[in-house]
ZAFIFI-689173 format. One line per 2 residues: number of its first residue (from 1); their letters; for each residue x, y, z of N, C-alpha, C. Coordinates in pm, 1 decimal, always signed. Each point is the difference from the previous one (the first is absolute). Example, Ala and Ser with C-alpha at 12.3 -4.5 7.8 and 13.67 -1.06 7.14 Angstrom:
BEGIN
1 = as = +1319.0:-569.0:+780.0:-89.0:+119.0:+0.0:+90.0:+120.0:+0.0; -35.0:+105.0:-72.0:+82.0:+119.0:+6.0:-77.0:+109.0:+73.0 .
//
This chain:
BEGIN
1 = mq = +4984.4:-2812.4:+12200.5:-132.1:-44.6:-113.0:-123.8:-25.6:+47.9; -86.5:+61.0:-76.2:-119.1:-32.6:+44.1:-122.0:-104.6:-71.1 .
3 = sc = -84.9:-21.3:+110.1:-119.2:-98.4:-38.1:-61.1:+70.4:-143.3; -53.4:+1.5:-48.2:-122.0:+92.2:-90.1:-100.7:-23.3:+89.1 .
5 = tk = -108.5:+102.9:-7.6:-166.2:+36.6:+38.9:-30.4:+96.9:-79.8; +69.3:+24.7:-55.7:-106.3:+71.6:-99.6:-49.6:-29.3:-132.3 .
7 = ff = -89.0:+71.6:-59.5:-97.2:-60.9:-98.5:-15.5:+113.0:-89.1; +25.0:+9.4:-188.3:-118.0:+50.7:-49.7:-125.5:-66.8:-48.1 .
9 = dw = -99.2:+113.7:-23.7:-132.0:-64.6:-14.4:+13.1:+38.0:-163.4; -51.3:-91.2:-101.9:-27.6:-9.4:-116.5:-166.4:-30.0:-66.0 .
11 = pv = -30.2:+80.4:-60.0:-133.6:-44.3:+25.0:-39.1:-133.0:-111.8; -62.6:-94.6:+50.5:-58.8:-109.2:-50.6:-37.9:+39.5:-153.9 .
13 = he = -76.8:+80.0:-40.4:-62.9:+1.8:-110.5:+90.4:+99.4:-119.4; +101.2:+9.5:+64.0:+122.0:+100.9:-92.6:+56.8:-97.9:-60.4 .
15 = mp = +39.2:+80.8:-144.5:+72.8:-82.7:-78.7:+147.2:+76.6:-16.1; +137.1:-58.8:+36.7:+117.6:+67.1:-4.0:+36.7:+18.9:-106.8 .
17 = rl = +88.3:+117.5:-34.8:+37.3:+89.2:-167.8:+151.6:-66.4:+26.6; +40.0:-65.5:-54.1:+137.5:-55.5:+33.2:+142.9:+165.3:-81.8 .
19 = rv = +50.2:-5.7:+23.2:+129.3:+67.1:-38.4:+77.5:-61.1:-29.6; +68.5:-63.5:+65.3:+109.8:-85.7:+11.9:-9.4:-158.2:+43.4 .
21 = aa = +24.9:-122.7:-59.2:-12.4:-113.1:+78.2:+150.9:-86.1:-114.0; +61.3:-24.9:+104.0:+155.2:-82.7:-47.8:+74.2:-51.3:+116.4 .
23 = mf = +105.7:-55.2:-37.8:+102.4:-60.8:+103.1:+103.8:+87.2:+0.1; +31.4:+60.5:+97.7:+145.9:+115.0:-27.0:+73.6:-35.5:+72.5 .
25 = pl = +126.8:+57.8:-2.5:+120.1:-63.0:+89.9:-9.7:+144.0:+146.6; +84.8:-112.3:+60.2:-6.3:+150.4:+162.0:+188.9:-39.8:+31.1 .
27 = td = +25.7:+103.2:-16.4:+185.1:-15.2:+112.4:-34.7:+131.4:+98.5; -86.8:+63.3:+49.6:+15.1:+110.6:+76.7:+78.6:-54.6:+135.2 .
29 = rk = +89.8:+80.0:+28.1:+50.3:+12.7:+140.4:-5.1:+105.5:+120.1; -39.9:-52.1:+131.0:-4.9:+105.7:+94.9:-104.1:+146.6:-17.7 .
31 = fd = -135.5:-64.8:-92.0:-71.5:+83.0:+25.3:+14.0:+164.3:-99.1; +123.4:-47.2:-56.7:+39.1:+145.6:-69.7:-87.3:+26.5:-92.5 .
33 = rv = -75.6:-35.1:-76.4:-108.5:+35.2:-84.8:-161.1:-28.3:+4.9; -49.0:+146.8:+7.9:-139.5:-22.4:-13.3:-66.2:+4.0:-100.5 .
35 = yr = -149.5:-57.6:+24.5:-54.1:-30.9:-146.5:-118.0:+52.7:+88.5; -110.1:+72.1:-116.9:-52.4:+64.9:+34.3:-126.2:+28.5:-91.9 .
37 = gp = -107.4:-59.4:-42.9:-52.2:+21.7:-102.8:-136.6:+52.1:-35.1; -19.8:-16.9:-88.0:-214.6:+98.2:-2.0:-63.6:-122.3:-24.7 .
39 = th = +43.0:-119.6:+48.3:-91.8:-148.3:+1.4:+16.6:-93.0:+79.6; -107.2:-57.0:+53.7:+22.0:-123.2:+88.4:+85.1:-82.2:-63.7 .
41 = al = +119.8:-99.1:+91.3:+61.8:-59.4:-60.5:+17.7:-158.7:+129.6; -50.1:-105.0:-114.2:+8.0:-144.8:+86.6:+96.9:-56.6:-66.2 .
43 = hl = +114.7:-90.6:+130.0:+92.0:-15.9:-43.8:+21.6:-160.0:+69.2; +52.4:-113.1:-66.6:+36.7:-129.4:+55.3:+163.3:-18.4:-26.4 .
45 = hd = +78.2:+6.6:+131.1:+110.2:+31.0:+7.7:+57.5:-170.7:-0.4; +115.7:+6.8:-44.4:+62.4:-170.3:-23.1:+182.7:-4.3:+54.6 .
47 = ya = +26.6:+133.1:+120.6:+103.8:+17.4:+35.7:-75.4:+18.7:+183.3; +175.1:+11.3:+39.1:-30.0:-5.7:+138.0:+21.3:+151.0:+26.3 .
49 = gs = -13.6:+127.4:+70.1:+80.6:+84.4:+93.8:-112.1:+95.8:+48.5; -28.8:+143.5:-10.2:-65.0:+50.3:+107.8:-111.0:+107.7:-117.3 .
51 = ir = -87.0:+46.9:+8.1:-51.0:+124.3:-73.8:-87.9:+47.4:+117.9; -12.3:+157.1:-9.8:-12.5:+73.2:+52.5:-118.5:+119.9:-104.2 .
53 = ld = -116.6:-60.8:+60.3:-129.0:+114.1:-21.7:-54.9:+135.3:+87.1; +65.1:+90.7:-53.0:+13.8:+140.9:+46.7:+51.2:-42.4:+159.6 .
55 = dl = -79.0:+12.2:+107.5:+107.6:-26.1:+104.2:+8.9:-139.9:+66.3; -84.4:-110.0:-61.2:-10.7:-106.9:+57.8:+142.4:-76.6:-71.4 .
57 = ef = +56.7:-120.0:+56.7:+87.9:-65.9:-55.3:-33.3:-166.8:+21.2; +18.4:-86.6:-100.1:-66.1:-132.5:+47.4:+127.8:-79.8:-121.0 .
59 = el = +24.7:-82.5:+70.3:+63.3:-129.7:-45.5:-46.0:-62.7:-141.2; +112.7:-17.0:-67.1:-54.1:-54.5:-134.7:+51.3:-142.1:-23.2 .
61 = tp = -87.2:-134.2:-25.2:+48.3:-156.8:-58.9:-56.0:-30.3:-107.9; +49.3:-43.0:-73.3:-33.1:-50.8:-142.8:-122.6:-36.0:+23.0 .
63 = gt = -122.4:+7.7:-85.3:-151.6:-23.7:+30.6:-81.4:+149.5:+63.5; +100.8:+99.9:+33.1:-77.1:+93.8:+95.8:-106.0:+81.6:-118.6 .
65 = lt = -92.0:+42.3:+57.0:-102.1:+75.9:-110.8:-1.9:+147.6:+67.5; +34.0:+92.9:-42.6:-67.1:+160.2:+15.1:-32.3:+18.7:-62.0 .
67 = fs = -70.4:+127.0:+47.6:-133.9:+135.4:-42.4:+126.0:+153.6:+44.4; -38.0:+63.4:-151.6:+55.6:+142.5:+53.9:-87.9:+93.5:-23.3 .
69 = pv = -79.3:+44.8:+48.7:-113.4:+82.5:-74.1:+23.2:+120.8:-0.1; -38.4:+51.9:-139.2:+34.6:+140.5:-51.8:+44.6:+123.5:+74.3 .
71 = gg = +78.2:+70.1:-13.2:+79.2:+79.4:+88.1:+88.2:-41.3:+88.7; -30.3:-107.2:+33.0:+148.3:-75.6:+155.9:+102.3:+7.0:-100.4 .
73 = es = +101.8:-8.9:+98.3:+178.1:-13.7:-40.1:+16.2:-131.9:+27.0; +47.4:-101.7:-88.9:+59.0:-104.2:-6.5:+143.2:-18.5:-3.7 .
75 = ry = +112.4:-53.9:+99.0:+130.7:-18.2:+12.0:+63.4:-131.6:+29.9; +112.9:-44.0:-75.8:+18.7:-127.3:+27.1:+100.9:-14.6:+38.1 .
77 = dl = +57.3:-73.5:+111.6:+169.4:-77.6:+17.4:-6.9:-180.8:-55.1; +56.6:-9.5:-70.7:+4.9:-183.5:-36.5:+167.6:+17.1:-1.1 .
79 = pe = +51.3:-77.9:+63.7:+141.1:-72.7:+18.0:+35.1:-60.0:-112.6; -84.8:-98.2:-75.0:+55.5:+12.2:-130.5:-127.6:+12.4:-124.9 .
81 = pg = +64.0:+20.0:-127.9:-158.4:+52.9:-80.4:-97.5:-101.7:-37.8; -115.1:+11.9:-26.6:-84.1:-48.9:-41.3:-113.4:+14.1:-114.2 .
83 = th = -108.7:-62.3:+13.4:-121.2:+27.4:-85.3:-83.9:+22.6:+39.0; -159.8:+63.4:-47.4:-75.6:+25.0:+58.0:-91.1:+47.1:-85.8 .
85 = wc = -162.5:-117.6:+13.8:-82.6:+37.8:-126.2:-68.0:+156.2:+57.2; -55.6:+68.1:-48.8:-48.5:+163.1:-5.1:-108.8:+1.9:-68.8 .
87 = vh = -92.6:+46.4:+28.0:-149.4:+65.9:-34.0:+11.2:+111.6:+38.9; -34.5:+117.6:-86.4:-3.2:+126.0:+55.9:-166.3:+34.1:-65.5 .
89 = fe = -74.5:+28.6:+69.0:-160.5:+26.0:-58.8:-80.1:+109.3:+84.3; -64.2:+84.5:-107.8:-11.4:+144.0:+34.4:-128.8:-12.9:+116.0 .
91 = pt = +4.8:+136.2:+115.2:-70.9:-23.3:+108.0:-151.9:+28.1:-22.1; -92.9:-49.6:+84.8:-115.1:-18.5:-59.9:-110.3:+131.8:+64.2 .
93 = vs = -133.4:+71.4:-65.2:-31.0:+20.4:+103.5:-108.0:-5.4:+79.7; -16.5:+60.6:+74.2:-85.2:-21.4:+96.5:-161.9:-67.7:-23.3 .
95 = vd = +45.2:-94.8:+51.1:-134.0:-118.6:-50.0:-36.9:-42.8:+144.7; -165.3:+42.2:-9.4:-78.8:-122.4:+85.3:+18.1:-122.1:+1.7 .
97 = gp = +13.1:-105.9:+89.5:-53.1:-121.5:-21.7:+113.0:-71.2:+90.9; -0.7:-120.7:-28.9:+63.3:-119.5:+66.7:+132.2:+48.0:-38.1 .
99 = vv = +106.3:-26.7:+97.6:+154.8:+12.1:-62.6:+64.6:-142.1:+54.9; +129.9:+1.9:-73.1:+99.7:-137.7:+62.1:+66.0:+67.2:+62.8 .
101 = qi = +71.2:-84.3:+81.2:+105.6:+113.8:+115.7:+155.4:-100.3:-81.4; +97.0:+119.4:-53.4:+131.1:-100.3:-25.5:+81.4:+64.0:+92.3 .
103 = pl = +77.9:-78.7:+80.7:+68.8:+37.5:+103.0:+123.8:+50.6:-58.3; +86.1:+71.2:+19.6:+148.2:+80.6:-32.0:+87.1:-108.9:-15.1 .
105 = vl = +28.0:-73.3:+75.5:+89.7:-97.0:+30.7:-20.4:-135.9:+9.0; -13.0:-97.9:-76.8:-49.1:-148.9:+27.9:+84.6:-113.2:-56.7 .
107 = pl = +74.6:-54.6:+105.8:+64.4:-117.9:-52.3:-48.7:-111.0:-60.6; +5.9:-24.3:-97.0:-121.1:-144.9:-37.9:+62.4:-95.0:+0.6 .
109 = gs = +123.7:-70.3:+19.6:+47.6:-106.6:+54.9:-37.6:-102.1:-120.0; -82.4:-163.2:+18.6:-40.0:-82.7:-78.5:-82.6:+75.2:-132.2 .
111 = ra = -64.2:+104.8:+4.5:-79.6:+67.5:-89.3:+61.2:+90.4:-70.4; +140.3:+31.7:-5.1:+66.5:+92.4:-106.4:-2.4:-58.3:-118.5 .
113 = pd = +14.8:-141.3:-43.0:-3.3:-26.9:-148.3:-120.0:-11.5:-58.7; -118.9:+19.3:+79.7:-139.1:+38.5:-45.5:-4.8:+131.7:-16.6 .
115 = aa = +31.5:+85.0:+88.9:+3.5:+189.6:-48.5:+110.7:+21.6:-109.7; +132.7:-72.7:-44.1:+84.9:+39.5:-88.2:-103.2:-49.0:-154.0 .
117 = ar = -42.0:-133.6:+36.8:-84.8:-16.7:-124.3:-87.9:+79.7:-50.6; -71.4:+82.5:+102.7:-99.0:+107.0:-51.6:+60.1:+113.6:-17.9 .
119 = fa = +88.5:+71.3:+89.2:+99.4:+87.7:-75.7:+34.4:-1.7:-143.5; +55.6:-116.9:-50.2:+42.5:-48.7:-140.9:-122.8:+16.1:-75.8 .
121 = rv = -104.2:-25.0:+46.6:-111.5:+5.3:-97.8:-87.9:+162.0:-22.5; +6.4:+22.8:+111.0:-26.3:+170.7:-20.2:+113.3:+80.7:-81.6 .
123 = ar = +140.8:-52.4:+1.5:+107.3:+83.5:-115.2:-30.8:-35.8:-116.8; +4.0:-150.9:-39.8:-25.7:-36.8:-94.6:-151.1:+59.6:-57.1 .
125 = lh = -90.1:+20.7:+39.5:-109.4:+36.3:-79.1:+16.2:+194.3:+15.9; +84.7:+46.6:+50.1:-9.7:+133.9:+27.0:+93.5:+10.9:-170.0 .
127 = ql = +122.6:-81.4:+8.7:+115.2:-1.3:-110.0:-110.1:-23.0:-138.6; -84.6:-63.1:+24.4:-110.2:-17.5:-115.5:-88.0:+114.1:-63.7 .
129 = sr = -54.3:+89.4:+114.5:-65.8:+89.2:+0.8:+64.8:+116.6:-75.5; +142.0:+17.9:-13.1:+123.8:+104.7:-20.8:-29.4:-27.3:-170.9 .
131 = sp = +23.5:-86.4:-43.2:+52.4:-53.2:-129.4:-125.9:+42.8:-102.5; +65.4:+115.3:-100.7:-97.8:+37.3:-107.3:-95.3:-60.1:-12.2 .
133 = ds = -1.8:-124.5:-25.3:-88.1:-87.7:-64.3:-105.0:-92.1:+113.1; +35.4:+58.2:+104.5:-67.6:-105.8:+114.5:-162.5:+1.5:-27.5 .
135 = pp = -54.1:-117.1:+45.3:-167.8:+2.2:+33.9:-28.8:+171.3:+90.9; -113.0:+21.8:-46.9:-14.3:+147.0:+17.8:-115.0:-78.8:+144.3 .
137 = as = -25.7:-124.6:+60.6:+7.6:-22.9:+148.3:+115.3:-29.6:+65.0; +115.8:+3.5:-27.9:+107.1:-25.7:+40.4:+64.5:+100.1:+124.1 .
139 = pf = -62.2:+106.1:+29.8:+49.6:+88.4:+112.4:-122.6:-15.9:+89.3; -131.0:-40.0:-20.8:-61.7:-51.5:+96.2:+25.7:-129.6:+47.4 .
141 = aa = +27.4:-128.2:-79.4:+58.3:-112.9:+53.1:+147.5:+9.1:+119.6; +84.3:+128.7:-38.0:+93.6:-2.3:+81.1:-65.4:+88.0:+146.1 .
143 = sv = -111.3:+83.9:-18.7:-23.8:+28.6:+108.7:-100.3:-90.7:+94.7; -45.9:-94.1:-73.1:-83.2:-108.3:+58.3:+87.6:-67.5:+101.2 .
145 = am = +159.8:-59.1:-72.8:+32.5:-59.3:+76.8:+81.1:+68.5:+66.4; -6.8:+98.4:+36.7:+116.0:+95.4:+131.5:-125.5:+5.8:+91.6 .
147 = ae = -134.7:-23.8:-51.9:-104.3:+57.2:+104.9:+26.1:-166.9:+69.0; -28.3:-85.1:-44.5:+9.3:-130.4:+29.1:+120.5:-18.9:+145.4 .
149 = ll = +113.3:+22.3:-70.7:+121.1:+30.3:+73.2:+0.9:+103.6:+131.6; -91.7:+92.0:+30.3:-31.8:+74.2:+127.9:-88.5:-67.0:+37.9 .
151 = hw = -87.3:-68.6:-52.4:-122.9:-82.8:+75.7:+76.6:-98.0:+82.7; +87.7:-82.1:-93.9:+52.0:-105.5:+95.4:+124.0:+19.2:+109.7 .
153 = vg = +70.4:+102.0:-24.9:+77.4:+58.5:+76.6:-93.8:+26.2:+172.5; -99.0:+90.8:-67.4:-101.1:+13.0:+158.4:-82.2:-129.1:+35.7 .
155 = ll = -11.5:-92.3:-60.7:-97.8:-77.3:+21.4:+92.1:-101.3:+45.8; +111.2:-10.7:-75.2:+86.6:-147.5:+40.0:-93.7:-100.9:-46.7 .
157 = ds = -58.2:-34.3:-101.8:-108.3:-107.1:-11.2:+88.4:-105.8:-85.2; +39.9:-77.0:+47.1:+117.6:-122.0:-35.5:-135.6:-122.0:-79.2 .
159 = tv = -108.2:+54.6:-64.0:-73.2:-67.4:-78.2:-12.5:-4.2:-146.8; +50.2:+159.4:-16.7:+14.0:+36.7:-142.7:+82.5:-94.1:-104.4 .
161 = na = -22.1:-12.6:-67.2:+132.7:-89.8:-77.3:+79.2:+120.5:-89.6; +179.0:-12.7:+77.8:+30.2:+85.5:-79.3:+100.3:-19.1:-81.2 .
163 = st = -23.5:-142.4:-111.0:+68.9:-45.3:-114.5:-23.9:+117.4:-105.9; +73.9:+1.3:-62.4:-7.5:+76.8:-127.1:+117.6:-112.6:-109.7 .
165 = nt = -30.0:+58.1:-165.5:+53.4:-63.0:-69.8:+166.1:+88.8:-51.7; +78.3:-55.0:+79.2:+111.7:+112.1:-16.6:+72.1:-15.4:-134.0 .
167 = gh = -38.2:-101.2:-95.2:+40.4:-44.7:-121.1:+149.4:-87.4:+9.2; +31.8:+22.7:-128.5:+152.1:-79.8:+1.2:+50.1:+35.6:+123.0 .
169 = aa = +103.7:-115.9:+90.4:+48.5:+29.0:+127.4:+189.8:+57.1:-37.6; +28.8:-17.5:-134.6:+97.6:-3.2:-45.8:+3.3:+206.1:-23.2 .
171 = ve = -118.8:+32.8:-66.2:+3.1:+132.1:-2.8:-7.5:+74.6:+148.3; -92.5:-108.3:+44.9:-27.4:+111.0:+132.6:+115.8:-3.1:+86.0 .
173 = rv = +109.3:-97.2:-21.1:+127.4:+11.8:+76.6:+97.7:+105.6:-54.4; -35.3:+56.0:-141.4:+104.3:+109.5:-56.4:-63.7:+121.0:+32.2 .
175 = ln = -147.7:+14.3:+47.1:-95.3:+80.0:+68.1:+81.6:+78.6:+83.1; -62.5:-132.2:+82.5:+47.7:+50.3:+138.7:+162.8:+63.1:+39.9 .
177 = hi = +104.6:-75.0:-81.7:+156.6:+37.8:-0.4:-10.7:+180.0:-62.7; -60.4:+40.3:-137.3:-2.5:+59.3:-30.7:-63.1:+168.3:+141.5 .
179 = dr = -101.9:-29.5:+46.1:-38.9:+40.8:+114.4:+53.1:+8.6:+102.6; +53.1:-89.5:+42.9:+151.9:+4.4:+137.1:+86.0:+66.8:-69.3 .
181 = nl = +29.9:+14.0:-101.9:+132.8:+81.9:-27.2:+13.4:+83.6:-85.0; -63.7:+137.8:-3.5:-20.6:+87.0:-66.2:+122.5:+91.0:+6.9 .
183 = qy = +22.3:-8.2:+74.5:+155.6:+121.1:+35.1:+122.0:-51.7:-39.8; -5.1:-155.9:-49.0:+148.1:-37.9:-79.3:-27.0:-22.7:-149.9 .
185 = ty = +95.4:-18.9:-40.5:+33.0:-10.0:-115.9:-6.1:-148.8:-80.7; -48.0:-35.3:-126.1:+23.4:-202.7:-10.3:-29.6:+21.6:-160.3 .
187 = na = +3.8:-125.5:-30.8:+2.3:-46.6:-160.1:-104.5:-94.7:+6.1; -31.4:-25.6:-137.5:-105.0:-72.3:-26.9:+84.2:-169.6:+18.9 .
189 = dt = +107.2:-26.4:+22.2:+49.0:-116.6:+25.5:-39.9:-18.2:+174.6; +38.1:+56.9:+63.1:-66.7:+13.1:+166.2:-148.8:-51.0:-37.1 .
191 = la = -83.1:+63.2:-46.2:-118.4:-30.3:+22.3:-32.4:-115.1:-24.6; +60.5:-41.8:-137.7:-10.2:-137.3:-77.1:+44.4:-97.9:+97.9 .
193 = kt = +90.2:+15.4:+82.9:+56.7:-75.8:+92.0:-84.7:-25.0:+170.5; -92.2:+99.5:-26.6:-73.3:+6.6:+129.3:-110.1:-67.1:-20.7 .
195 = ag = -50.6:+23.8:-121.4:-134.0:-121.0:-50.8:+59.3:-122.2:-29.6; +119.3:-25.7:-10.9:+53.0:-146.1:-66.7:-84.5:-7.4:-117.0 .
197 = ls = +28.8:+68.0:-95.1:-48.4:+20.8:-121.3:+79.1:+26.1:-80.2; +15.0:+4.6:-141.8:+111.0:+48.6:-94.3:-56.2:+141.4:-44.8 .
199 = qn = +72.0:+94.2:-37.6:-22.2:+172.3:-0.8:-145.2:+34.2:-83.2; +10.0:-77.8:-132.7:-94.5:+17.5:-108.6:-138.9:-116.7:+50.4 .
201 = yl = -9.6:-63.2:+75.1:-119.3:-97.4:+38.1:-35.5:+86.9:+76.2; +67.7:+97.9:+122.6:-70.8:+58.1:+113.5:-84.8:+155.4:-72.6 .
203 = ar = +118.7:+27.4:-86.2:-104.2:+102.8:-71.9:-135.6:-7.3:-54.7; +12.1:-101.0:-76.6:-127.2:-70.8:-63.7:-99.2:-20.9:+137.9 .
205 = if = +5.6:-44.0:+121.2:-101.1:-11.3:+77.0:+3.8:+85.7:+35.6; +70.3:+122.0:+91.2:-18.4:+52.5:+90.6:-103.4:+149.6:-113.3 .
207 = hr = +25.6:-12.0:-124.5:-33.8:+123.8:-62.7:-199.8:-58.0:-5.3; -25.8:-149.8:-41.8:-123.0:-46.8:-38.1:-72.1:+31.0:+181.3 .
209 = ht = +57.5:-7.8:+116.0:+1.9:-26.4:+152.3:-13.6:+169.2:+30.6; +79.5:+117.1:-53.4:-57.6:+83.8:+15.9:+4.0:+105.8:-53.3 .
211 = gv = -1.8:-16.9:-124.2:-67.4:+79.7:-111.1:+138.0:+92.9:-89.1; +145.6:-12.9:+101.3:+54.4:+86.8:-61.0:+126.4:-79.6:+31.1 .
213 = tv = +110.9:+82.7:-24.6:+130.5:-33.4:-4.5:+62.4:-50.8:+149.9; +115.2:-44.5:+0.4:+73.0:+18.1:+166.2:+47.4:+129.5:-1.4 .
215 = ar = +61.7:+34.3:-95.1:+61.7:+156.6:+24.9:-108.7:+118.2:+4.8; -114.6:-30.3:-60.8:-96.6:+132.9:+24.4:-88.1:-52.1:+117.0 .
217 = yt = -7.2:-112.4:+55.8:-52.7:-8.1:+117.3:+98.9:+11.7:+107.4; +125.7:+3.6:-12.8:+81.6:+33.7:+130.0:+18.3:+177.9:-5.2 .
219 = ln = +21.6:+52.2:-151.5:-21.8:+118.6:+21.7:-128.8:+115.3:+36.5; -90.6:-81.6:-4.2:-135.6:+71.2:+49.6:+2.0:-33.9:+139.0 .
221 = rr = +53.6:-102.2:+76.9:+15.5:-22.9:+134.0:+67.2:+109.1:+65.1; +116.5:+31.0:-74.9:+79.9:+76.0:+51.0:-3.0:+147.5:+13.0 .
223 = ve = -113.8:+45.4:-93.5:-81.6:+115.8:-16.1:-109.7:+17.6:+75.5; -29.0:-145.3:+55.2:-125.1:+28.9:+60.1:+64.6:+29.1:+165.9 .
225 = la = +127.2:-54.1:+35.0:+81.1:+18.8:+90.2:+18.0:+118.1:+20.4; +55.3:+57.9:-137.9:+52.2:+156.8:+71.8:-113.1:+94.3:+8.3 .
227 = kl = -77.1:-47.1:-85.8:-149.6:+73.7:+33.9:-48.4:+22.9:+197.5; -4.4:-170.6:+38.1:-22.4:+54.8:+115.6:+101.1:+82.6:+92.1 .
229 = ll = +179.9:-24.5:-43.0:+62.9:+35.6:+111.4:-3.0:+175.5:-38.4; -46.6:+40.0:-109.6:+3.1:+127.3:-39.5:-127.9:+83.2:+115.5 .
231 = rs = -93.0:-65.8:-30.1:-137.0:+18.9:+48.8:+47.5:+51.9:+166.1; +45.2:-146.6:+69.1:-46.9:+26.5:+116.8:+157.8:+27.5:+113.2 .
233 = tf = +140.5:+10.0:-82.0:+88.0:-2.5:+87.7:+31.6:+160.1:-68.1; +133.4:+22.1:+52.8:+89.6:+117.8:+14.4:+135.1:+5.5:-96.5 .
235 = lp = -8.0:-150.2:-25.0:+125.4:-49.1:-59.4:+19.8:+110.7:-148.2; +139.2:-23.8:-18.2:+57.7:+106.8:-144.3:-32.1:-83.1:-80.2 .
237 = ik = -58.4:+43.1:-93.2:-28.2:-83.2:-98.3:+142.5:-74.2:-111.9; +94.6:+42.7:+44.5:+124.0:-84.1:-43.6:+2.2:-124.6:+94.7 .
239 = qv = -77.6:+73.8:+119.5:+41.0:-168.6:+74.9:-127.7:-64.4:-2.4; -82.9:+69.5:-85.3:-147.8:-149.8:-34.2:+52.9:-39.5:-128.8 .
241 = ai = +54.1:+71.0:-49.2:+36.4:-75.7:-133.4:+110.7:-151.5:+60.5; +106.3:+28.1:+50.1:+68.3:-89.5:+55.2:-112.3:-100.2:+77.5 .
243 = nv = -42.1:+30.7:+131.1:-87.8:-97.6:+10.3:-117.5:-105.0:-91.7; -24.0:+38.9:-86.1:-88.2:-44.7:-68.4:+71.7:-98.5:-145.5 .
245 = gl = +170.8:-18.6:-23.1:+52.7:-32.8:-52.0:+21.2:+24.1:-148.6; -20.1:+148.5:+19.5:+31.2:+82.0:-102.7:+147.8:+119.5:-15.0 .
247 = pd = +93.8:+24.7:+66.4:+76.9:+37.1:+58.0:+48.7:+139.6:-105.1; -17.5:-44.2:-130.1:+42.3:+162.0:-90.5:-100.4:+75.9:-21.5 .
249 = ar = -10.5:+125.9:+54.1:-104.6:+110.5:+68.6:-34.4:+11.6:-128.1; +40.6:+18.7:-135.4:-28.2:+31.8:-127.5:-97.7:-142.2:-82.0 .
251 = hf = +18.3:-80.5:+1.2:-50.7:-145.4:+14.1:-143.0:+18.5:+70.7; +35.5:-4.1:+123.4:-120.2:+5.3:+108.6:-98.0:+98.3:-53.0 .
253 = nk = +28.3:+131.3:-23.5:-83.6:+102.8:-39.4:-82.6:-39.7:-149.5; +81.9:-45.4:-72.3:-50.4:-54.5:-131.0:-95.3:-91.1:+34.6 .
255 = qf = +9.2:-102.3:+33.0:-89.7:-99.4:+50.6:-110.4:+31.6:+53.8; +11.3:+56.6:+117.8:-110.0:+59.3:+48.5:-71.8:+99.2:-40.3 .
257 = ra = +49.9:+57.5:-93.9:-62.8:+116.0:-58.3:-92.2:-67.4:-123.1; +73.3:-144.4:-37.9:-99.5:-68.7:-127.3:-95.3:-63.8:+53.5 .
259 = gv = +7.8:-41.9:+144.5:-104.0:-82.3:+14.7:-155.8:+68.1:+115.5; +76.6:+117.3:+81.1:-81.9:+78.7:+65.1:-86.8:+134.9:-91.6 .
261 = gv = +149.6:+38.6:-67.0:-65.0:+145.7:-90.1:+49.0:+58.3:+74.1; +18.5:+35.5:+107.1:+95.6:+157.6:+32.6:+141.3:-91.5:+32.8 .
263 = sp = +52.3:+141.4:+66.4:+172.2:-12.7:+43.1:-32.0:-29.6:+167.6; +56.7:-88.6:+34.6:+28.6:-49.0:+144.7:-25.7:+98.7:+104.0 .
265 = st = +39.2:+115.3:+22.0:-6.0:+103.5:+45.3:-151.1:+85.0:-35.6; -26.0:-2.2:-130.9:-154.4:+55.7:+29.6:-71.0:-112.4:+24.0 .
267 = yr = -10.3:-127.8:-3.1:-68.8:-58.1:+69.5:-17.3:+21.7:+143.8; +150.2:+0.1:+95.4:-35.2:+12.5:+116.6:-60.0:+146.3:+29.9 .
269 = kq = +34.4:+122.7:-76.0:-74.7:+102.6:+36.1:-172.7:-5.7:-39.0; +23.4:-70.7:-75.7:-205.1:+4.8:+0.0:-40.7:-95.6:+99.7 .
271 = ga = +42.1:-46.4:+39.1:-35.7:-105.0:+139.2:-122.1:-97.8:-26.7; +49.7:-75.4:-153.8:-67.0:-49.3:-49.0:-31.8:-162.2:+58.8 .
//
């Protein structure tokens, strides 16, 4: 294992353009899966294990932050499955001026909850920006939140107030449960027990908080994870379907096409 002394320079005045921002499960073992995408990736890990960034190997502990520049390869070895926050964003054009240095690997320690709150804020704003009736300014708001996260990582400015309005605690528990268990099937009763509420009441406050039903949110998140796996791995499409909790190939194809507009195989070929 190595200690990290490498950094990536991000221009201070550049606004990141987000492609993916969410929490995803990870079950990789023995570095057998390669991730390589057309975007930069910032992750906050909540598991123990190891990561290989190209030819460098680093230890992961809960609360470790990693940065994977565009064009590089990432591999994982996890003794137990876990989840991580994941934000993919477009590489910047060359910009003159000051930069903030983003370490490739950074154990955050006591700063990890602060970082998790910032990742959650970026993810919620990104999800809002993708809604058909989202406010015109919402994509810019997501970019601003991501720029703030990058600056915070580079500067480790503990004076910035990281508090966010996360809404109803019960809904947040359900959102976290869904985000952490996309590969599994579960029913409305399971989610209601997670929230500690009746199914009907949960359905009402969930829609009020997110603007969609529980079923629609879950499906949207599964399609989002499928897009990530199709874009950044060589997994067979059948395995992608299993990994996102839609193991029936025909049903997966239908739901993916309905959400994205093209089939999974076409989406992968397009490199979208």
